[in-house]
N, C-alpha and C positions, 0 to 999 in steps of 0.2 A: 103507072109501072105501082108492085106488090110490093108487102111489104115484104116480103124475103129478098124482094131482087133488090130494095131499098140499103135494106143491110149487107148484103154481100157488096156492093158497089160501096157503100162506106167501109169497110175490110179491104177491100181490095184500093183501096185509093190512094196515092204517095206522100201525099200533102196535109197537116195538120188538120183534124174539122174543130173548127170553134162554134158553140152552140150558147145562144144565146137565149135565156129563159126569163121570162117576166108573168109572173102569175104563174097558174098550173101546169103542171106537165104532167099528163097520164098517160095510163097502160105504153101504147106504139111511144110518143112523146116523153117519155123517159125512159125509154129503150133508146133513143137518137141519144140525147143527151149521154147516156149510158157507154154508147160505143162515140161517144167523141173526145178527141184528147182535152179539150178546154173546155169547163160550163163555164160563162160566165152567169149567176143570177141574180134576179134582183125580186123583193116580196114571192118569192119562188114556193111552192110545194108537188114534192115529187112521188109517184102512188105508182103501181101495179093493178089496176082497176080489173084486171083477167079473173085476178084469185077470187076476187067480189061474186064474181057469175062461174065458178068452176071451170074454169078454160083453160087446161094448162096445155091444150095442142102451140098456144102463142106464144106461152113462156117456151116452150122448147126447143123452138127457132127462132126467137127473135131475142130472150133473157139473156141473163149470168151466163147461162150454159153457154155461148156462142163467144160472147163479149172475148176484143181481142186481147185487154187487159188482166183478165183473172188469174 
C-alpha cells in the first residue's frame, strides 16, 4: 500500500484512529499522527523531514493540505 492509499484509507475509516508514538515520528510518521483523531505520545518528537530535502510533492498530497481536521 502506498502513502497516498494509506492516507485515503485513514480518511475513509468510520472509526476513530488512535496513534501511539514513542520516540521520533518523522515524515510520513508525523503525517499519520496528524491524520489520527487521538495521539498518545511519550518522549516523542514530530518533524516533517521532506522540507529539508526540498520535496514538496509528498507534502502536497500527504500533509496539512489533506488533513481532514484543518
